[in-house]
Structures are given as structure tokens and as C-alpha cells.
N, C-alpha and C positions, 0 to 999 in steps of 0.2 A: 724377380719376385713373382710368385704365383698368386693371383688375385682371387678373392671371393667373388661370386657372381651375383647379379640381380635377376630375379625371376618374376615376370609378370604372368601369373596364371589367370587367364581371362575366360569369360563366358564363351566368347566367340573365337578368339585367337589368343595364343600364348607365345612368350618369347623369353630367351635367356640372353643377357648382355654382360659384358665384362670390360673393365678398363685395362688396356694393354700397357706394355712397358713404356711406350712413348706417350702416355697419358691420352690415348685415343680410345674411342668407344668401338667395340666390335660386337655385333649382334649375330647370333646363330639362327638365321632365318631360313625360309624355304623359297629360293629364287626371288629374293627381295621382299617377300611378304612374311608376316608372322605365321606360325603354324596354326592351322585350324584346331580348335579344341574338340576333337572327335575321336572316339574309341569304338572300334568295330570288332565283333567276335565272330569268327568263322571256324566253327569246331574248336580245335585247340589253338588256332592261330589268332593272334591279336594284331590288328592293324590300326595305326593311329595317324592323325594329321590329315594332310591333303588327300592322300589316297583313300582314306576312310570316308572323308567328306564327299569325294567324287562318286562313291558307290551308293550314297544315300538315295532312297527312292521316295522319301517322305520329307515334308517340310516341318519346321518347328524346332523346339528345344526340348531336350529330355531323352527318354528312351524311344527310339524309332526303329521298331523291328529288332534286329540284332546289333543295333548301333546306339551309342550314347553320345548325343550332341550337347555340349555344354555341361559336362559333369559337375562343374562348379555350382550350378543351380540345384544339384541334388545332394549337396554336401551335408545337409541336416537330416537326410533320410536315414532310417535305421538300415534298410536294405534297398538294393536296386535289382529289379527283376527284368533280366534281359532274355526274353523268350524262354522262360522257365529256369534260367540259370540265376540263382540268388547270390548276389555279391553285395559287399559293403561299399560305401563311398571311398574308403581307404583303398580297397582293391582296385577300383576303376581309376581313381586319380593316380594311384601309384603306378599303374601300367602306363598312363599317359606321361607322367613325369619321367619315367624310365626312358620312354621314347625320346623326349626332349634332351635328356642327358646324353643318350647314345648318339643322337644326331650332332650335338655340340662337340662331343669327343672326336667324332669323325672329321669335323670341320675346324678343329682347333689345331691348326698346323704348327703354330708357334708354341703350343702348350703353355698358354698364359693363364688359363682359367682353372681355379680350384673348384671342380664341379661337385665337391662333397660338402661345401659350405656356402650358404646363400643368405642374402637379404631378400625376403619374399614380400611382394605387395599384396594387399588385401583390400576389399571394398570397405568403406566406412561402416556399412551395415552388417558386416560379418561378425557374428557374436563369438564369445569365447569357446563355445562348443565347436563351432566351425573352425576356429583357429587350431584347436586341439586335433581335430580330424585331419586338417591340412598338414600339420606338423607330422602326424603319424604316417600319412600317405607319402610324404617326402622322405621320411626315414626308410620306408620300405624300398624306395628307389635309391637309397644310399646317400641322401642329401640331408645334412643337418641345417636346421633353420637357426641362424645366428640371431636374427631379429625379424619381426613383422613390422611393416610400415604401411600406412594407409596410402592407397593409390594416388589421391590428389596431392599429398605431401611429396611423394616420390616424383610426380610430374613437375611440381613447382621447383623442387631441388634440382632436377635435371635441367629445367629452363635456366635457372640462375647459374648452374655450373657450365652451361654453354656460353655464357657471356665472357668477353675477353678479360674484363676486370671484375671477377666474380665477387670478391668481398666488397668492393666499392659499390657495386650495383645493389647488393643487399642493404648496405648502410643507407643508400639513397631512398630506400623504401621504409626505413624505420618508422614505426608507429602508424603505418598506412595499411589500408585494407586491400586485399587481393582476392579475386574470385577465380577458382579453378573450375572450368566448365568442361567436363569429360563426357562426350557423347559418342559412345561406341556401338558395336553391333548388338550387345545385350541390354545395356542400361544407359540411362543418363544420370550422372552423379554431379552434384554441385557442392563445393566446399568453400565457405568463406573463411579466409585466413587473415591473420594480422602478423606483420613483422615486428617482433618485440625483442630488442636487445640482441639482434643477430639470430633469433630463433623464428622458425616458420611455425606459427601456432594456429591450430584449428579453432575456429570460433563457432560456426554453425554448419550443419550438413543437411542436405536434402537429396532425395533420389526418386527416380521413376523407372520402373522395370518394364513399362508398356510402350515406350517410345523409341526403343533401340533401333539401330539400322537394319536389323533382321526383319523387323516389322515393315519397314519401308520396302525392302526387297520383295517381300511377299505381296505388298500392295501393287508394286510394279508388275509382278508376275500375273496377278489377277487382272490388271488392265490389259496386258498383252494377250491373255487368253480371250478376254471379251472382244478385243479388237479382231482377233482371228475368227471368232464365232460370228461376229457381225459381217465380216468380209465374205463368209461362205453361207450366210443366212441360217446358221444353226441356232438351236435353243439348247439349254442345258440337258434336255432329254434326247436330242438328236445328235449331240456331239460324239465324235469318234472316241474310242477308248485310247488312253495314253499308254505308250510303250513303257515297259519297266525301266526304272532308273532315269527317265528323261526329265522328271520334275526337278530333280536336284541339279541337272545340267542347265535347265532353263533358269533356275534360281541363280546359278553362278553367272549366267549371261546378264541377268537383270542387275546383279551387283556390279559387274564390269561396266554396264551402261551408265549406272549411277555415277561411277567414278569418272568415266569419260566425259560426262556432261558437266563436270566441274570445270573443265577447260575448253570444251567445244559446245557449239550450239545444237548439234544434231548427231545422232548415231543410230545404227540399226541393230536389231536383235534378230539373229538368224540361227535356226536350229533345225536340221533335217530330221525326218523320221520321228518327229515328236508323237504324232498320232499313228494309230494302226490303220493306214489307208494308202491311197495312191496319189501321186502327183503333188500339186501345191497344197492340197487339203491336208497332207500329212506333215508338211513342214511349216515351221513358224517363221514368218518374216514380217516384222513390224518396225517402222521407223518411229523413233522417239526424240522429241526436241525438248529443250530446256524448259520452255513454257509449260508443256504438258507434264513434265516431271514435277515442276513446282506445284501444279494443280493437284497432282496425285498425293504429294507429300505434305501439302499445306496443313491439313488437320493435325498431323503428327508434329510438324514443326511448331505450330501455334501452341500445342500442348506442352512441348518442351520449353519454349520461351517463357510460357506462363510460370514455369517452375522457378525461374529467376526472380520474377516479381514476388512470388509467394515467399521465397527465402529472404529477400531483402526487406520485405514489408512486415516480417514477424515483429511482435511487440518488443522482444528482447534485442532485436537488431536495429530495425528502423533506419536502414542505411539508404541514403540517396545514391542511385547508380552512378551519378556524376562524380561522387567522391571516391569511387573505386579507382585505385591507382593503376591496377593491372587486371585485365581479364584474360587469363591464359586458357585458350580454347584448344582442347586436345580430343583425340578420337577420330575415327573415320568419317563421321557425319559432318564435322565442322568445315570440311572443304566444299560443301554444297553452297553455291552462290546465294541461295535464299537465306540460309542460316547466317552466312557471313554478313549479309546486308542487315538482317535483323539485329545481330549483335552490335554492329557498327552504330545503328540507330540508338541503341541503349547506352553504350559505353563510350562512343566516339572513336575516332581513328587512332588517337595517340594512346589510349588505354588498352585497346584490343590487340592481342597478339594471337594469330592463328598459327599454331605450331606446324612447321613443315614436316615434322616427324611425329605426327599425332598418334600413329600406330605403334611407336616404339619409345616414346619419351618416358613412359612409366618404367619400363624395364631398364632403360638407360639411367634414369634417376636412381633406381634401386642399386644399380651397379656402382654409381658414383658414391652413394651412401656407404656401400660395402667397402669401396676403395679408400674413402676418406676416414673411415672409422667413425662416422657420425653417430652420435648418441640420441636415443629417443627419450623424451621427457614428458612429464605430465603437464597438459595444457592448462588445467584449472585445478585449484585445491580440492582435495577430497575431505569433506567436512562432516562433523557429527553434531546433530542437534542436541543441545543440553536442555535441562529444565529452564523455564522462563524464556524459552525460544532464543537463547543465545547460541552461537556456533563455535565449535572447537575445530580447528584445522588439524586433521590427523596426518595427512600427507600434503606437503606444500607444492604449490605451482613451481614447475621447473625441476622437480625431483627426477633424477635419472631413472628410467624404467629398466627392469631387468633384461639382460641378454640371455642367451642360451645357458641353462644350468644355474642361473641366478634367481634370487627372489628378494623381495623387500618384506621384512617382518617388523611390525610395530605393535608392541604391547601397550595397553592403556588400562589402568585401574580406575573404575568408576564406582559411584555410590548412588543408591536409589533414594531420591528425595520424597517419594510417595509410594510406600510399599503396600498400601491397603488392599489393592486388587491382586497382589501376588505376582505382578508382572512388571518387568523393567523393559522399556521401549527404547530401542536405538534406531534413530532415523538418520540416513546418510544423504547428503546433498552435494551439489556443486553450483557455483555461480553460472549463470547463463551466458555471460560475456567475459572475455579475458580482462583481467585487472579491474574487474567490477565486483568487489566483494564488500562494499560498504553496506550500511544498514538499509538503505533504500533500494539496493540492487536485487533483482529477482533471482531465484534459484530454481534448479531442476532437481527433483527427488530421484535418487537411485532406488530406494526402497527402505523397508523397516525390518528390524530383527527383534523378536519378542522373547524374553528370557524369564523363566519361572524363578521367583524368589520367595522368601519366607515373609508372609504378610504380617507376622507377629513381631518382626524386628522394628525398632524405632527408625525414624527417618535418618538417612545418611549413616546407617550402621552397617548394613550388609554390603560387603565388597563384591563387585562383579568384575571379573577379568575379561577384558576384550582384546582379541588378537586380530589385527588387520594384516593380511598378506597379499602381495601382488606377485604372481608367478611369471615365468617367462612366456606364457601364452597371453599375458597382459589381462588376466582375470583377477578380480579382487575377491578374496575370500575373507569373510568376516565371521568370527566365532566368538561367542560370549558364554560365560557360565557363572551362575551365582554360587558363592563359596559355601552356602549352607546346604542347598538341595543338590548341588553338583550335577545339574541337568544341562548339558551343553547344547546350544542351538547355533545354527550357522546359516549363512546366506551368501550367494555369489552374485557379483555384478560383472557384466560383460561389455559395457559401453563406455569405457574410458575414452577421453579425447586426448590426442597426442600433440606434441610439437617436436621438431627436429632442430638441433643446435647447429645451424649452418655455419656460423662463425664462432668457434669455441672461445676466443679471447675477447668477446664482445659483451662484457657485463652480464654474466649468466643470471637468469631470472631466479627469484627466490624471495621469501619474506619471512618475518618472524611470526611465531604462533600468536594468533590473536582471536578475539571473539567479536562477533558483530551480530546485530539484530536482524532477524528475517523480516523483510517487508511484506505487507499484506498483498493479497492477489490484486493485480491491476485490472482484471476484467470485472470486478465488482460482484462476482458470483460467490455465494457461500460455498465453502469447501469443507468436507468432512475429513478431518485429519486426526491421526493418532498423536496425542500430546506426549512429548518426550518427558521423561521423569528421571533422568540420570544426570549426574554431575561428577566431574573429575576431582572436585575439591570437597573433602570431607567436612571442612569447617564453614562451607558456604551455606548457612542456614536461610539465606534469602531465597533459595530455590524451593523451600518446603512450602506447600499450600498453607494459607493462613489458618484455616480451621483445624488442620492437622497439627500445626505448631502450637496452637492454643491448647489442644488436647494433650500434647506432649508436655507443655509447661505446667499444666494442672497436675499431671501424673508424676512428673519428676521435678519436684520443687527446687532441689539443689542443683539442677542442670538447666534451669530456665534460660531461654535465649531471647534476646530482644526481637520484637516484631516490627517489620517495616510498615510503612503506610499502606502498601498494597496488601500485605498480609493481614493487617487489621481490617481492611475493607473486605477481603475474602472471608474473614471470620464472621463479620456481620452478615454478609450475604448468605452464608451457610448456617447461621445460627437458627435452630428450629424454633417455631412458634411455641411459646410456653403453654398455650391452650390446646392446640391440635397436633403439634409436632412436625408440621410441614415446613420445608425449607424455603419455599418460594411463595410469593404473594398470590399468584394465580391459583395455587392449590391449597391456599391457607383459608382457615375459617374467616379471617378478617376480610378476604376478598368477597366472600358471599354476603358479608354484612355491609359491603360498599366502602370499606376502610382502605385507604391507599397508604 
């Protein structure tokens, strides 16, 4: 049977993996390492991967002369200007994916991989526009994206799939918290997960794009150059010019030194003909020990470790690090002894797992997800705020999310309880924590949709049609239209949180539709919010403002509705002064007279 593949398209490196017929993982790499994410243009010739990276003459991420390093970082750009050649992210990424696919075909001697269908991993922060661009780029390379999955979830699934007793291990973590700590060349990503009924569920995410391993390599390079300058008594003004292409070679040497010092106490960095000069002035030769490396990288490491504290200390999480059942550390940086020791201090020896395959566990996890046919689900319910601040669940937690060519479409008829300003307000939220949707539990707001309605209609008379759709790029499209004016309005949301159903027979998550009250802000600050004024129940007159219901009852005597205690109080508050017409004491004539 030919298997779908898993693709990890990374900022620094990328990799394709597949599960073979013997239930073994095979990765299509470059001499044991993932392929560098680099695309170079030389006239009509396109060069990708290690050869393109080795030709670099500049440091950094982005457009470097005729080369694009880390095209993933440019995925939201309209165009990419490479020495006057205007291209789109689809063009550049498509060229790179085509290179990965061609390399995999050449190395797939058993022909086990279906290189036209893939589960593709994405960063947690990649929005729906980025997913659409990535899908289009893969299609230009002849690859159909069957599903997107967040990188931390893929890594965690890959970790569990490597265990001898896969399902038993997941069951042992049920209802426990897991932290995936992914520190690679481009970014540091943290994802707090919870194992719920056999599902790996995202709870909270946090990332930092300024502490990746590439920044450390550049810090090592800076140290090496300064040591060479001190050795020869140079200043920045008297230093010899650098030969073309040598900076990229020195950067590669610095990266290798960093890796070597994970297992050794000392190593040397040697590069002849770095400078345009004679003898030992032209060549770089610097010895680097582990203590020196740790002093160079300490500021970056401290910054990265602080991200853990910030994530776990958030109000909605408030998680004690000692309660984390597993800290799965992946990425090239986690093999550094300093980072290992800091993580051990925080989580303890038993909870910390440094992945021995940190540079490939994400692509392997995606390959296992593809092979097992694992489904992606919604981690937290997608909710709509009703009048009186109750919540209606539109899409339930645990709902299977669309694969390629699928969509979820949910129609919902609503009625406006307060049409006086001619606007119906739809506000969409999600709980901040998994399985925490009670009245006192905090929410995160996706955003609001405002629809024009007829202000002359009585309350709860004009019907508003709401359509919520999730497409295969995992974008939520919300469209609403008032049936009188017929002016449709829409809004899209890109930051859904996912779960993967690791053990399908393990009590799948789900709940009945219910309404709960929104809790007030925990930080005590006053917040300006748009008050929702829609209801799915045409007969629920308790959602109508008291002063408006009193006006309705006075106008339509034979349709009078009983008023609740809250509505009577609202009517009194909004009842204008019989003398001056003001509705509030502070603006009323009685206030000027000292009457309370």
C-alpha cells in the first residue's frame, strides 16, 4: 500500500517522511540532516537546499541577494523581490516543495510514498491566509494537502507513536497536562496540551521568533570574528576585507561547533582564506569550549526559558510546572547542555524528555497522522454571545474538522431583541481552557460581526440568517443578513485551536448544546464591549431591554409580554424625568437641586 507523506516545511530546514510497509519511518533527508529551506535564482536556474545555502554570502532570514532563505517567513507577503525579479510566495515556496518532492522520488527505492498527498505541519501562529498560500504552493508542486496539523501536535503524536505500547501510554496521560517545547533554528514555539479521552488537545500557545538557533549561530560568529581581531590587534576599521561567500561558510562552521559541544567539552573553528590577506591573518582558527559557548548563548537561553514561565503563569492557565506530566523538548537547540539543565530544573528528570530525533519528529508525526488516518477536531467550542450575555455553542468541542475538499456549514436563525439602532451584533468567543465552559470560566473573543437591520421592527420580529462555515484551510467564515434590508455582512477568523484524535475508540469528546453566562474580567479593568442583541429564540422576551419592552407593551396592548424583575429595573433606570426629560440623575434637574 502506498502511503501519504508527512511534510514539515520549516523556516530553517524542511523534511518529508513516510511510514513504510513494515510500519517503519523513512525520512527523505540530505546526508542525515533535513534539507535547508533555501531557494537561489541564478538566471533561469533555480537551486534549492544545501547547495543553495552553501552559496550564501550574507547572514539572516529573507531575501539575501539572489537567494531566499526561510521562504516560510515571507508567506504573508504580496510579492517577493529577488534582485528585481518579482515573485509571489506561491512561486518561491512551490519551487522549494518541488525540489523536496523530486529528491524524495529519487530516494524512494521501494516506492512506498504517495508524494501527491500529504499531511502538512504548520506553526500555531500561521493564519488562514498563510494556510491558503501554502496549500496553493504545494498544489503548484503537484501535492494535495489532505490536512494541516499544528507542529507541536505532530511532534507529540510522533512521540506517542514511537512508544512500544502506544495506546496504553496515551491512556496513562489522560486528563494530564503536557508541554511541547520546540526550539528550532527559526523560532521557539510552546504549546500546552491536555490529553482528553484519547485526544491531544491544544490548550495554550506561545512563541518567540527572536531566540531561534540561527540567532545563536550568528552570536557565535560575532564572537569568533572578535577573537580573531583581538589576536591580530585589529579594530573594525583596520580589519581586512572578507572574501566573497566566506561568511556563510563560517556560519556553517559555527553551527557545527554548537552541535559538537553538545557532546564534547571543546572544539575548534578553522576556515582558511576567510580574509583577503596573507598567512594566518587570512585564516580563522579559534578554539571554543562549552563554558564559553554557554556565556555567549546565555542571554538567548534565558529569554527562551522565560517564555515557559510566561505561558504557565497566564491567568487562564496558572499551571504549576511540577504538575506537567511530560515536557517534550524538540528542535535542534534542545540538545545544548545549558538548555537541558534549565529544563530539568523546571520539570524534573522524570517529566522531561529530550527527543533524540528533534529535527525530524515533526515530519515523522505528520507521517504517522497520515498513515493512521487520524482526524483533526476542534479543541474548544465555537460560541456565539446572545442578548443578556448568555452563550450559544455553534460548533461543539470535538467536532471533526474538514479534510481536503470538505467543509462544515451550520445555518442559524436569530432574532434581534433591540433593533433601535438598526444594528444586530454577533460576537464570537471560545473558552480559554479545555472543558472549562461554565459561567465563571474566562473566554477569548474571536471578533464581532455587525449587520444592518430595520430599526422600525418590533423586538424579536426581524429574522437574521447566520451561516457559519469552516473550510479545509480551517478558516471560519461567518456571514449574516437581515431579512428586511438583505445587506449581507461577513467576517473570517483564522485562529482556531485543534486536537487530534489519537485513540479513536476512546470516548470521543463532545457535549450537548448549552448556554452559559460569561464571567466578568478577572483583571478588574473596565472594558468597552459591544453588547450583543441577538437571540435564537423568537419567544424569549426576557432578552429585550426593559424600557423597550415597556414601550412595546404600551403600543401593542393585545400583545403585551410580562416583564422580569431585571426588565422592570431597566425601565425605571431609563424612565426620563417628568420635568427635564433626562434619563440619569447626574444630568437631571433634580441633581442640580441636590435631590438624590
